[in-house]
N, C-alpha and C positions, 0 to 999 in steps of 0.2 A: 236244594241241591244246586251247587254252583257249576258254572260252565266247565271249569277245570275237572270237577268230580266226573262229569259226564264224559269228557275226553279220556280220562284215565280208565273209566269203565269200558268205554269202546276199545281201547288199547288192550285192556286185560282180556275181554272176550275174544278178540281177534287172536291173541297168542294162546289162549286156552284151548282152542280148537272146538269149542261148543258150537253147535249149529244155530241155536236160538236161545235168547234170554229175554224175559220179560221182568220189568221192574215197575211196581205201581206204589206210588206214596200219595199223600194227601191231594196234592195239586198237579201232580205230574205222573204221566204213564209213558214209559220207555219200552220199545221192543227193538232189539238188536238181532238181526238175523245175518249169519256169516255163511259164505259159500253159497253157490247158485246150483240149480239143477243140471247146467250144462258142464262139460268137461274142462272149460278154460280154467277153473280155480279162481273166478273173480269173487270179490267180496262186496256184498251189499249191506249198507247201514240203513235202517229205517227208524226214525224218531217220530213219536207221536205224542202231541199235547192235547189233552181234552179240551181246553179253553179255546183252542184255534180249529178252524176247519182243516182237515187232512188234505195235504197236497201231494200228489203223487210225485216220486223221486224220479228225475229224468236220468237214464242211463246214457253214458257217453260211449259211442260206438268204439270199439277197438278196431285200430287199423294195423294190420301186419305188413311189413315191408318184404318185398321180394329180395332173395339173396343179391349181394352186390355182383353185378355182371361185368363191370370194368374197373380200372384203377382209380378213376375219379370219384366213383362211389365209396370204394374202400377208403380213399383219403378223407372224404367227408364224414364217414363213420368214425375214423380215427379222431377227427376234430371234435366230433360230438361226444366222444367218450371222455373228454376232459371236462365237459360242461357239468355244472351242478344244477340239479333240478330243486327248485323250491316248491314244496308241496303245501296243501291246505291242512292246517291243524285242526280244523273243525267243518262241520256241514253248515251250509248257509247259502247266502247270496253274495257273489263276488262284485265289488265295486273298485274300478281303477281310480276314482276321483273321491275327495273328501265330501263333495257336494255337486249337484249337476251343473252348477255354473263355474266350477273351479277346474284348473288344469289337472291332468292325470298325475298321481304321485311319481310314476316312472314311465319312460318310453323306451323302445328298443334304442340301444345305444347309450342309455343313461349309465354313468358310473355311479355305483352304490357302494356304501360303507356298511359295516356291521351295525345294527341298531336303526338304519333308515326304514322308514315306513313305505312299503311296496304297495299296498292295497288295504282295503277294508272288507270284512266279511260279515254281513248281517246275519245274525242267529238269534231267534227269539226276541225280536225287536231291540237287540244290543248290537252296536257297531264295534266290532273287534279290529284293532289295527295290527296288520300283520307286518312284523319287522324283519328285515333280513339277518340271517344268521352267518352271512358270508360277505366278503367284499368282492367286487369285480364289475363286470359290464353285462347289462341285460342283453341278452341275444335274441330272445323271443318271449312273447307274451302268449301263453298257451289257452287262455280262457277269455271269452268276450265279456264286455262289460255287462252288468246286470244278469249274469247267468248263474244258475244254481251250481254249486260245488259239493263234492262229497269229501269225506274225511280221507286224507292222503292222496287227494288228486293233484297232479302236477299243475303249477300255476305259471311259473316263469323257468327259462333257462338262463344260467348265468355262467359267463366265461370268468374264471377266477384269476386269469393271468393279466 
């Protein structure tokens, strides 16, 4: 089973509304659970490989902002609304650099074009280059280097103007 097939399976299960799907093949076992017991409607994806030791998935805390109290916060939210969020297409470990001794692919303030490599995500011992689908300027890096990331987790904020 290819990585693209796994990604498509995850997307299909998320759209179908199923709460849990288990798939077992010769050398791979995948369990996908959607929805959580709380009422927030968060989605959790769990992938298990029998040849590797299972590692717990770390949940990112959800931070909710208080309503805007003054005009400056309202202006900031208006500016944030035009930003594009680049999300993780796969589950894995996020790396900002091609190797430990190299410079990061992008920094805050970097101008990017469609097709530029932004980071790599390691999944099942494969390093997948994540390319930009938009042109613009990196406003914020939302994930720390060497951190685990979930499918569809925001990675970067980009100002397209």
